[in-house]
DOLUMDREN-973721 format. One record per residue (C-alpha): residue in one letter; y, x, z. Coordinates in steps of 0.2 Angstrom, whole numbers, plus 2048, in hexadecimal, padded with zeros to 3 digits. Layout:
residues N
VOKOL_A_Y_X_Z
...
END
This chain:
residues 468
VOKOL_M_610_1F8_1E1
VOKOL_S_603_1F3_1EB
VOKOL_T_5FA_204_1F7
VOKOL_P_5E8_204_1F9
VOKOL_T_5E0_200_20A
VOKOL_R_5D3_208_214
VOKOL_T_5C4_1FB_216
VOKOL_G_5B2_205_21F
VOKOL_D_5AF_215_214
VOKOL_A_5BA_20F_205
VOKOL_V_5CE_20B_200
VOKOL_T_5D0_1FB_1F8
VOKOL_D_5DC_1FA_1E9
VOKOL_P_5E4_1E8_1E8
VOKOL_A_5DF_1E9_1D4
VOKOL_G_5CD_1EC_1D4
VOKOL_G_5C3_1ED_1E5
VOKOL_A_5BC_1F9_1EE
VOKOL_A_5BC_20C_1E7
VOKOL_A_5B3_217_1F1
VOKOL_P_5BB_228_1F4
VOKOL_G_5A9_234_1F4
VOKOL_R_5A8_230_1E3
VOKOL_I_5BB_22F_1D9
VOKOL_L_5BC_241_1E4
VOKOL_L_5AB_246_1D8
VOKOL_L_5B3_240_1C8
VOKOL_A_5C1_24B_1CA
VOKOL_C_5BB_25A_1D1
VOKOL_A_5AF_255_1BF
VOKOL_V_5BD_256_1B3
VOKOL_T_5C8_262_1BF
VOKOL_F_5B9_26F_1BE
VOKOL_L_5B8_26C_1A8
VOKOL_A_5CB_26F_1A5
VOKOL_F_5CD_27E_1B1
VOKOL_L_5BD_289_1A9
VOKOL_D_5C2_283_195
VOKOL_A_5D1_28C_19A
VOKOL_T_5C7_29B_1A0
VOKOL_V_5B7_29B_197
VOKOL_V_5BE_29F_185
VOKOL_N_5C5_2B2_18C
VOKOL_V_5B4_2B9_188
VOKOL_A_5AE_2B0_17A
VOKOL_F_5BC_2BB_16D
VOKOL_P_5B0_2C5_168
VOKOL_D_5A4_2B8_161
VOKOL_L_5B3_2AF_15A
VOKOL_R_5BC_2BD_14F
VOKOL_R_5AA_2BF_149
VOKOL_A_5A9_2AD_146
VOKOL_F_5BA_2AC_13D
VOKOL_P_5BD_2BE_134
VOKOL_E_5CD_2B5_12C
VOKOL_A_5D5_2B4_13B
VOKOL_S_5E0_2C2_143
VOKOL_L_5DF_2C3_156
VOKOL_A_5F0_2BD_158
VOKOL_R_5E9_2AB_14F
VOKOL_L_5D9_2AC_15A
VOKOL_T_5E1_2AE_16A
VOKOL_W_5EA_29D_167
VOKOL_V_5D9_295_16A
VOKOL_V_5DD_29C_17D
VOKOL_S_5F1_298_17B
VOKOL_G_5F2_285_173
VOKOL_Y_5E7_282_17E
VOKOL_A_5F5_285_18F
VOKOL_V_602_283_186
VOKOL_L_5FD_273_182
VOKOL_F_5F5_270_195
VOKOL_A_605_275_19E
VOKOL_A_610_26B_192
VOKOL_L_60A_25B_196
VOKOL_L_603_25B_1A8
VOKOL_A_617_254_1AE
VOKOL_A_616_246_1A0
VOKOL_A_605_241_1A4
VOKOL_G_609_240_1B6
VOKOL_R_618_233_1B4
VOKOL_L_609_229_1A9
VOKOL_A_5FC_229_1B2
VOKOL_D_609_21E_1C1
VOKOL_T_60E_215_1B3
VOKOL_L_600_210_1A9
VOKOL_G_5F1_212_1B6
VOKOL_R_5EA_222_1B9
VOKOL_R_5DB_21A_1B6
VOKOL_T_5DD_216_1A6
VOKOL_L_5E5_227_1A3
VOKOL_F_5D8_230_1AB
VOKOL_L_5C9_227_1A2
VOKOL_G_5D6_22B_191
VOKOL_S_5D6_23C_193
VOKOL_A_5C5_23E_19B
VOKOL_L_5BB_235_187
VOKOL_A_5CB_241_17F
VOKOL_F_5C5_251_187
VOKOL_T_5B4_24E_183
VOKOL_L_5B6_24A_16F
VOKOL_T_5C3_25B_16E
VOKOL_S_5B4_264_174
VOKOL_L_5A9_25F_16B
VOKOL_A_5B7_260_15C
VOKOL_A_5B8_273_15F
VOKOL_S_5A6_277_162
VOKOL_A_5A3_271_150
VOKOL_A_5B5_277_149
VOKOL_P_5B2_281_137
VOKOL_T_5C0_289_137
VOKOL_A_5CE_294_142
VOKOL_D_5DC_289_141
VOKOL_L_5D1_279_142
VOKOL_L_5C9_281_151
VOKOL_I_5DB_286_15C
VOKOL_G_5E4_274_156
VOKOL_A_5D1_26C_160
VOKOL_R_5D7_279_16F
VOKOL_A_5E9_272_16F
VOKOL_L_5E4_25F_170
VOKOL_Q_5D5_262_17D
VOKOL_G_5E4_26E_185
VOKOL_A_5F0_25B_184
VOKOL_A_5DE_255_18C
VOKOL_A_5DE_25D_19A
VOKOL_A_5EF_25A_19E
VOKOL_G_5ED_247_1A1
VOKOL_M_5DA_248_1AA
VOKOL_I_5E2_254_1B8
VOKOL_P_5F2_24B_1C0
VOKOL_A_5E8_239_1BE
VOKOL_A_5D9_23F_1C6
VOKOL_L_5E3_247_1D3
VOKOL_G_5EF_237_1D6
VOKOL_L_5DD_22D_1D6
VOKOL_V_5D9_236_1E4
VOKOL_L_5E7_237_1ED
VOKOL_A_5E9_225_1EB
VOKOL_H_5D7_21E_1F0
VOKOL_T_5D3_22C_1FE
VOKOL_P_5D9_229_20E
VOKOL_P_5E8_22F_217
VOKOL_G_5DF_23B_223
VOKOL_R_5D5_240_216
VOKOL_R_5E0_244_208
VOKOL_A_5DE_258_20F
VOKOL_A_5C9_259_20B
VOKOL_A_5CA_251_1FD
VOKOL_L_5D8_25D_1F6
VOKOL_G_5CE_26C_1FE
VOKOL_A_5BE_265_1F3
VOKOL_W_5C9_263_1E5
VOKOL_G_5D0_277_1E6
VOKOL_A_5BD_27A_1E9
VOKOL_A_5BA_274_1D6
VOKOL_G_5C8_27E_1CE
VOKOL_G_5C2_28E_1D7
VOKOL_L_5B1_28A_1D0
VOKOL_A_5B9_289_1BF
VOKOL_A_5BF_29B_1C2
VOKOL_A_5AD_2A2_1CB
VOKOL_V_5A2_29D_1BC
VOKOL_G_5B0_29B_1AE
VOKOL_P_5AC_2AE_1AB
VOKOL_S_598_2AE_1AD
VOKOL_L_596_29F_1A6
VOKOL_G_5A1_2A4_196
VOKOL_G_597_2B2_191
VOKOL_L_585_2AA_193
VOKOL_L_587_29D_188
VOKOL_V_58F_2A8_17D
VOKOL_E_581_2B3_180
VOKOL_V_574_2A8_17B
VOKOL_W_57E_29E_16D
VOKOL_D_58C_2A1_168
VOKOL_W_59F_29B_16C
VOKOL_R_59C_28A_167
VOKOL_A_593_288_178
VOKOL_I_5A1_289_182
VOKOL_F_5A8_27C_17B
VOKOL_L_597_26F_177
VOKOL_V_591_271_18A
VOKOL_N_5A2_265_190
VOKOL_V_59A_257_186
VOKOL_P_58C_251_191
VOKOL_L_596_255_19E
VOKOL_G_5A5_249_198
VOKOL_L_59B_23B_192
VOKOL_A_593_23B_1A2
VOKOL_V_5A6_23C_1AD
VOKOL_C_5AD_22C_19F
VOKOL_R_59C_224_1A6
VOKOL_A_59C_225_1B7
VOKOL_A_5AF_223_1B8
VOKOL_A_5B2_210_1AC
VOKOL_R_5A4_20D_1BB
VOKOL_A_5AC_212_1CB
VOKOL_V_5BD_213_1CA
VOKOL_P_5C8_202_1CD
VOKOL_R_5D4_1FD_1C2
VOKOL_D_5E3_204_1CA
VOKOL_A_5F4_1F3_1CA
VOKOL_R_600_1F9_1BE
VOKOL_T_611_1FE_1C5
VOKOL_A_61E_1F7_1BF
VOKOL_R_628_207_1BC
VOKOL_R_62E_209_1AB
VOKOL_L_626_215_19F
VOKOL_P_62F_227_1A0
VOKOL_D_63D_228_194
VOKOL_P_632_22D_183
VOKOL_V_642_238_17C
VOKOL_G_644_243_18E
VOKOL_T_62E_243_18F
VOKOL_V_62D_24A_17C
VOKOL_A_639_258_183
VOKOL_L_632_25A_190
VOKOL_A_622_260_189
VOKOL_V_62C_26A_17A
VOKOL_G_636_271_186
VOKOL_I_625_278_190
VOKOL_G_61B_27A_184
VOKOL_G_627_285_17B
VOKOL_V_62B_291_18B
VOKOL_V_61A_293_18F
VOKOL_A_614_296_179
VOKOL_G_625_2A3_17B
VOKOL_L_61E_2AD_188
VOKOL_T_60E_2AC_184
VOKOL_Q_60F_2B3_173
VOKOL_G_61C_2C0_177
VOKOL_A_612_2CF_17A
VOKOL_D_60B_2CA_168
VOKOL_W_618_2C8_15F
VOKOL_G_628_2D3_169
VOKOL_W_633_2CD_176
VOKOL_T_63F_2CE_168
VOKOL_D_638_2C5_15B
VOKOL_P_641_2B5_155
VOKOL_A_633_2A9_156
VOKOL_V_62F_2AC_168
VOKOL_L_641_2AD_16D
VOKOL_A_643_29D_164
VOKOL_L_632_294_16D
VOKOL_A_63A_29C_17D
VOKOL_G_64C_297_17C
VOKOL_G_649_288_172
VOKOL_G_63D_282_180
VOKOL_A_648_284_18D
VOKOL_L_65A_27D_187
VOKOL_S_649_26D_182
VOKOL_T_644_26B_196
VOKOL_A_659_26F_19D
VOKOL_V_65A_25E_192
VOKOL_A_64C_254_197
VOKOL_L_651_259_1A8
VOKOL_Y_661_253_1A4
VOKOL_R_65F_243_19D
VOKOL_S_652_241_1AD
VOKOL_R_663_240_1B6
VOKOL_R_667_22F_1B3
VOKOL_H_65C_229_1A9
VOKOL_P_652_217_1B0
VOKOL_A_641_21D_1AC
VOKOL_P_643_232_1AC
VOKOL_A_639_23B_1A4
VOKOL_V_638_247_1B4
VOKOL_D_638_241_1C6
VOKOL_R_644_248_1CD
VOKOL_D_646_243_1DD
VOKOL_L_639_248_1E1
VOKOL_W_63D_259_1E2
VOKOL_R_64A_253_1EF
VOKOL_D_63C_254_1FD
VOKOL_R_641_266_206
VOKOL_V_62B_268_206
VOKOL_F_627_262_1F5
VOKOL_A_636_26D_1EB
VOKOL_R_630_27C_1F4
VOKOL_A_61E_278_1F2
VOKOL_N_623_278_1DD
VOKOL_V_62B_28A_1DF
VOKOL_S_61D_290_1E9
VOKOL_A_60E_28A_1DB
VOKOL_L_61B_290_1CE
VOKOL_L_61B_2A3_1D7
VOKOL_F_609_2A1_1DE
VOKOL_G_603_29D_1C9
VOKOL_A_60C_2AA_1C3
VOKOL_A_602_2BA_1D1
VOKOL_M_5F1_2AE_1CD
VOKOL_Y_5EF_2AC_1BA
VOKOL_A_5F5_2BF_1B9
VOKOL_W_5E9_2C4_1C4
VOKOL_L_5D9_2B8_1BC
VOKOL_L_5DE_2C2_1AB
VOKOL_T_5DF_2D3_1B0
VOKOL_G_5D0_2D2_1BB
VOKOL_P_5C3_2D4_1AF
VOKOL_S_5CE_2DE_1A4
VOKOL_Y_5CF_2EB_1B3
VOKOL_L_5BA_2EA_1B4
VOKOL_I_5BB_2ED_1A0
VOKOL_A_5C7_2FC_1A1
VOKOL_R_5C2_305_1B0
VOKOL_W_5B1_305_1B2
VOKOL_D_5AA_2FF_19F
VOKOL_Y_5A3_2F0_1A6
VOKOL_S_59D_2E2_199
VOKOL_V_5A8_2D1_197
VOKOL_L_596_2C8_19F
VOKOL_E_597_2D6_1AD
VOKOL_A_5AB_2D4_1B1
VOKOL_G_5A7_2C2_1B1
VOKOL_F_59B_2C3_1BF
VOKOL_G_5A5_2D2_1C6
VOKOL_V_5B4_2C4_1C9
VOKOL_T_5A9_2B4_1D0
VOKOL_P_5A9_2BB_1E3
VOKOL_G_5BD_2B9_1E5
VOKOL_A_5B9_2A9_1DC
VOKOL_V_5AD_2A1_1E9
VOKOL_L_5B5_2A9_1F7
VOKOL_A_5C4_29C_1F0
VOKOL_M_5B6_28E_1F0
VOKOL_A_5B6_28E_203
VOKOL_G_5C6_294_206
VOKOL_A_5CC_282_1FE
VOKOL_L_5BD_27D_209
VOKOL_V_5C3_282_218
VOKOL_V_5D8_27D_217
VOKOL_G_5D8_26B_211
VOKOL_R_5C8_26A_222
VOKOL_R_5D2_273_22C
VOKOL_V_5E3_273_22B
VOKOL_P_5ED_267_234
VOKOL_A_5FB_25E_228
VOKOL_H_609_266_230
VOKOL_L_603_277_22E
VOKOL_Q_5FF_279_218
VOKOL_W_60F_283_218
VOKOL_A_606_28F_222
VOKOL_A_5F9_28F_219
VOKOL_V_600_293_209
VOKOL_V_60B_2A3_213
VOKOL_I_5FB_2A8_218
VOKOL_G_5F1_2A5_207
VOKOL_S_5FE_2AD_1FC
VOKOL_L_600_2BC_204
VOKOL_L_5EA_2BF_205
VOKOL_F_5EF_2BE_1F3
VOKOL_A_600_2CC_1F4
VOKOL_G_5F2_2D3_1FF
VOKOL_N_5E2_2D8_1F2
VOKOL_A_5EF_2DD_1E3
VOKOL_L_5F7_2EA_1EE
VOKOL_L_5E6_2EF_1F4
VOKOL_L_5E5_2F1_1E1
VOKOL_W_5F4_2F7_1DD
VOKOL_G_5F3_307_1EC
VOKOL_W_5DE_30B_1E6
VOKOL_V_5DF_308_1D2
VOKOL_G_5DC_319_1CE
VOKOL_A_5D4_31E_1DD
VOKOL_S_5C6_311_1DF
VOKOL_A_5B5_319_1DC
VOKOL_S_5AB_308_1DC
VOKOL_Y_5AB_2F5_1D9
VOKOL_A_5A6_2F3_1EA
VOKOL_Q_5B2_302_1F1
VOKOL_I_5C5_2F9_1EB
VOKOL_F_5BF_2EA_1E0
VOKOL_L_5B3_2DF_1E8
VOKOL_P_5BE_2DD_1FB
VOKOL_A_5CE_2DB_1F0
VOKOL_G_5C5_2CE_1E4
VOKOL_L_5BF_2C4_1F5
VOKOL_L_5D2_2C6_1FF
VOKOL_G_5DB_2C0_1EE
VOKOL_G_5CE_2B2_1EB
VOKOL_L_5CE_2AC_1FC
VOKOL_G_5E1_2AB_1FC
VOKOL_I_5E1_2A3_1EC
VOKOL_G_5D5_293_1F4
VOKOL_V_5E1_294_201
VOKOL_A_5F4_295_1FD
VOKOL_L_5EF_286_1EE
VOKOL_T_5E5_27A_1F8
VOKOL_A_5F4_27A_204
VOKOL_L_602_27B_1F8
VOKOL_S_5F8_267_1EE
VOKOL_T_5F6_260_202
VOKOL_A_60A_265_207
VOKOL_A_610_25F_1F7
VOKOL_S_604_24E_1F8
VOKOL_A_60B_24B_20C
VOKOL_T_61A_247_203
VOKOL_L_617_23D_1F4
VOKOL_P_618_229_1F6
VOKOL_P_606_223_1F0
VOKOL_Q_60C_21A_1DC
VOKOL_R_616_22C_1D8
VOKOL_F_604_236_1DD
VOKOL_A_5FE_23C_1CC
VOKOL_A_613_23E_1C7
VOKOL_G_615_249_1D6
VOKOL_T_606_254_1D3
VOKOL_G_608_255_1BE
VOKOL_L_616_25C_1C6
VOKOL_L_60F_26A_1D2
VOKOL_M_605_26E_1C2
VOKOL_T_611_271_1B7
VOKOL_A_617_27C_1C1
VOKOL_R_60A_287_1C6
VOKOL_Q_602_286_1B3
VOKOL_L_616_28C_1AF
VOKOL_G_615_299_1BC
VOKOL_G_606_2A0_1B3
VOKOL_A_60E_2A0_1A3
VOKOL_L_619_2AE_1A9
VOKOL_G_60B_2B8_1B3
VOKOL_I_603_2B8_1A3
VOKOL_A_612_2C1_198
VOKOL_A_617_2CA_1A3
VOKOL_T_605_2CF_1A8
VOKOL_A_605_2D1_192
VOKOL_A_615_2DA_191
VOKOL_L_610_2E6_1A0
VOKOL_L_5FD_2EC_19A
VOKOL_T_607_2F0_188
VOKOL_G_614_2F7_190
VOKOL_A_614_30E_195
VOKOL_G_60F_315_1A6
VOKOL_D_601_30F_1B2
VOKOL_R_5FE_2FE_1AA
VOKOL_W_5F1_2F5_1B8
VOKOL_R_5FD_2FE_1C6
VOKOL_G_60C_2F4_1BE
VOKOL_V_601_2E6_1BE
VOKOL_F_5FC_2E3_1D0
VOKOL_L_60B_2E8_1D7
VOKOL_M_611_2D9_1CD
VOKOL_V_604_2CE_1D4
VOKOL_A_609_2D1_1E4
VOKOL_V_61B_2CF_1E1
VOKOL_A_619_2BF_1DB
VOKOL_A_60D_2B9_1EB
VOKOL_V_619_2BD_1F6
VOKOL_G_626_2B5_1EF
VOKOL_A_618_2A5_1EE
VOKOL_A_619_2A9_202
VOKOL_A_629_2A8_205
VOKOL_A_62A_299_1FC
VOKOL_G_61D_292_207
VOKOL_W_626_299_219
VOKOL_S_632_28F_213
VOKOL_M_62B_27E_214
VOKOL_R_628_27D_223
VOKOL_A_63A_274_22C
VOKOL_G_638_266_21D
VOKOL_A_624_267_225
VOKOL_R_629_265_235
VOKOL_V_634_256_231
VOKOL_S_627_24D_22C
VOKOL_R_618_250_239
VOKOL_P_612_240_23E
VOKOL_G_616_23B_252
END
C-alpha cells in the first residue's frame, strides 16, 4: 500500500494526485454534522409523528429513532474495514448518496412502517460515511496537523448536538416532521458533488474483502444487543423478545470475534487491540459513550419535567453546553500534544463527571435554570469536546495509514455500543421507583469516572510511543 506524501499544502496520493486537506476536512465535517444531527433531531418531532400516524403505537414509533441508532452502531466496524479495502473515496461517495436518497424517502414516507424502514437504511448509510470520512481526513492530512483536524471534526459533531434539538423544533413548528429529513437532501447533494471533484481516488489495498460470514455475524450481533437494550424498558427486561435480541446478539458477536482470530481477512481487526493505547481508548470510549448518551437523553427531559419547558425551550436550554463542546474540541486539537492526549481524556471525563455530580447533589434544590443547570451544562459540554477529541487523536496515532478507517470504525462502534448501554440504563432508572433523576445523574458520573480511569491507563503506552 502506498502512503500519501505531503507536497506544499496538499497531500499527494500516488493513486489520485494532490488532495487539499482543508477541502477534505470540510467535507468530512459536513457528513459528520448530518449523521449526528439525524441521530438527535427526530426526538423533538414525536408529538407531530403521533398525530401523523395515529394508528401506530408509541412503542412502534420509537423505532423511528431506534432503527437509525441500531443500524448505525451495527455497521460501523464493518464499514471501516470496507473503506480500507474498497477505497475510502468509493465508500464516502456511495454512503453520502445513499444517505441523501434515504432522507428523501423518509420525508415522503406515507406510513409509519415505511418511515421506520427508511430511517434504518439512513442509519446504515451514516455508518458508511463516518469511518470513510475520518479515514480520508487522517490519510490526507499531514501528521503534524492531524490533531487540529480531529478537533475540527469533533467540533462538527458538537455543532450537530448544539443545533439538533432547536433546529428540529423550529422545522417542526414552521412546517412539520417531514422537514427534518427533507433538509438533508440539498445538503447531501452538495456534499456528493463537491466530493466527486475534491477527493482523489485512493489506491486499492491488497487486502481481501472482510470475511462475509463474520461481517454479517458482527452486524447482527451488535444490532441485536443494541436493539435489546433499546427496547428493554418498553417491552420489559424479562420479555422473551428482549432476551432473544440481547442474548442472540451477544452470541453472534462472539462468533464474529472467534472467526476473526484466524481468518485471513477477518471481520474485526483484533490485532489492533494489541496496542495498549488503542485498546484502552476503546474501553474509555465505551464508558464515555454510556455517560454522554444518557446525559443527552436526560438533559432536555429534565428541563421539561423540572420547569415545564416546551420542547423548543428545552432544546435551546442544552445549547450552551454543546457550543462549549465545540470550543473544547478545537482547543484540544490545536494545543494538546500527542503524548498528552491521555491527560485530556482524563480531564474531559472528570469535567463531565463533575457536571453529573453537580446535578446529583442539587437536583431537587435548584431554584432556576441559571443556578445549577447552566453551569453544570457548560462543564459537561466542555468535557465532551475535550474527551472525545482526545480519544480520537490518541487512538488514531496508533494506526497505520492503511487501517485508519478500520480503527475509526472500531472506536466509533465502542462509543455507540456504550451509548446504547447508557440509554438502556437511563430508561430503566426513569421508569423505576425512587428519585429517578438522582439515579440517572449518579450513573452518568460513575460511567464518566470509569472513562477517566481508562484514560489514565493509556499514559504508559503514550510515553512509550512518544517521538524522540
